[in-house]
C-alpha positions in Angstrom: 0.2 -0.2 0.1 2.9 2.1 0.9 4.3 2.1 -2.7 0.5 3.1 -4.3 1.2 6.0 -2.1 4.2 6.9 -2.9 3.1 6.0 -6.8 -0.4 8.3 -6.7 -0.5 11.7 -5.1 -3.8 12.3 -4.7 -4.4 9.4 -3.3 -1.3 10.1 -0.6 -2.6 13.2 0.1 -6.0 12.2 0.9 -5.1 9.3 3.4 -3.1 12.5 4.6 -6.6 14.2 4.5 -8.5 11.2 6.3 -4.9 10.3 8.9 -5.5 14.2 9.6 -9.4 14.1 10.6 -8.6 10.7 12.6 -6.5 13.4 15.4 -8.5 16.1 15.1 -11.2 13.3 16.8 -8.5 11.6 18.7 -7.7 14.9 20.3 -11.2 15.0 21.0 -13.3 17.5 18.7 -16.0 16.0 17.4 -16.8 15.1 13.7 -18.1 17.7 12.0 -15.5 20.2 13.8 -12.5 17.6 12.9 -13.2 17.6 9.7 -13.3 21.2 9.7 -9.8 21.6 11.3 -8.3 18.9 9.0 -9.8 21.1 6.1 -7.9 24.3 7.0 -4.6 22.3 8.0 -4.4 20.5 4.4 -5.1 23.6 2.9 -2.7 25.5 4.7 -0.2 22.8 4.4 -1.2 22.4 -0.2 -2.9 18.9 0.8 -6.0 18.6 -1.9 -5.8 22.1 -1.8 -7.3 22.2 -5.6 -10.2 20.1 -4.7 -10.9 21.5 -0.8 -10.9 25.1 -2.4 -13.2 24.6 -5.2 -16.0 22.0 -2.9 -15.2 22.6 0.5 -18.9 22.1 1.1 -19.4 18.9 -0.9 -16.4 17.4 0.8 -17.5 18.3 4.1 -21.3 17.2 3.5 -20.1 13.3 2.1 -17.6 13.2 5.1 -20.5 13.5 7.6 -22.3 11.3 5.3 -20.5 8.6 5.3 -19.8 8.7 9.1 -23.7 9.0 9.9 -24.4 5.7 7.2 -21.4 3.5 9.6 -23.3 4.7 12.5 -26.5 3.9 11.1 -25.3 0.6 9.9 -23.1 -0.6 13.3 -26.6 0.4 14.7 -29.0 -1.7 12.9 -26.6 -4.3 13.1 -26.2 -4.6 16.6 -30.2 -4.1 16.7 -30.1 -7.4 14.3 -27.9 -8.9 16.7 -30.4 -8.2 19.9 -33.1 -9.4 17.5 -31.8 -12.9 16.9 -30.6 -13.1 20.1 -34.1 -12.8 21.7 -36.1 -15.2 19.0 -33.1 -17.6 19.6 -33.9 -17.1 23.6 -38.2 -16.9 22.7 -37.7 -19.9 20.5 -34.9 -22.0 23.4 -37.4 -21.1 25.9 -40.5 -22.8 23.6 -38.8 -25.2 23.1 -37.4 -26.5 26.3 -41.1 -25.6 28.3 -42.3 -28.4 25.4 -39.6 -30.7 26.1 -39.6 -30.1 29.6 -44.2 -31.1 29.6 -43.0 -34.0 27.4 -40.5 -35.0 29.6 -42.8 -34.7 32.7 -45.1 -36.5 31.2 -43.2 -39.7 30.7 -41.9 -39.6 34.1 -45.6 -38.9 35.1 -46.3 -41.9 33.7 -43.5 -43.6 34.6 -44.2 -42.7 38.3 -47.3 -43.9 37.5 -47.1 -47.5 36.1 -44.3 -48.6 39.1 -47.1 -47.3 41.2 -49.9 -49.3 39.9 -47.6 -52.7 39.5 -46.3 -52.4 43.2 -49.6 -52.5 44.2 -51.2 -55.2 42.0 -48.2 -56.8 43.4 -48.9 -56.2 47.1 -52.1 -57.8 46.6 -51.7 -60.5 44.4 -47.2 -61.6 45.2 -47.7 -62.8 41.4 -45.0 -61.8 38.5 -47.5 -63.6 36.2 -51.4 -62.9 37.8 -49.6 -59.1 37.5 -48.5 -58.9 34.4 -51.6 -61.1 33.1 -54.1 -58.1 35.0 -52.0 -55.3 34.5 -52.0 -56.4 30.2 -47.1 -55.6 30.9 -44.3 -58.1 29.7 -43.3 -59.8 33.1 -39.9 -59.0 32.4 -41.2 -55.3 33.6 -43.1 -56.5 36.3 -39.6 -58.3 37.7 -37.7 -55.3 37.2 -40.3 -53.0 39.3 -40.2 -55.6 42.0 -36.8 -55.4 42.3 -36.6 -52.0 42.6 -38.8 -51.5 44.5 -37.3 -54.4 47.1 -40.8 -56.7 46.9 -40.6 -60.5 47.5 -43.2 -62.1 45.7 -44.5 -66.3 45.3 -42.2 -66.1 41.4 -39.4 -64.7 41.8 
């Protein structure tokens, strides 16, 4: 890039002008004053004199509008990120609730089934009879009996 600046005086002067604006901004001037001060400095130093003397207001307006466009784009970008984050949270929350409800129902059914098996086993004391009455696999009755520590005639 430096060799390009060395070969093209106009580009080099433009880079100096922009650097002067940046320095004025770093010194604490607002954009409007930074552009104005940079224009004065550059004209005094022979930088972009032909353009700045003929088209001063156009250059100033262009720089201020460009800055506003950049600020607006950044604002819109941040706003879009925030909106996407909110949508993601809402979707995640909704999906979490749906999964939680489904999981809760499954656990409730599992607990109710175990309680039913336990109660019937307490009455029948028989895995085979309990499986027949509840129309469940014998293995499920045996597993529940073991988990509950129940003693049956079949075990």
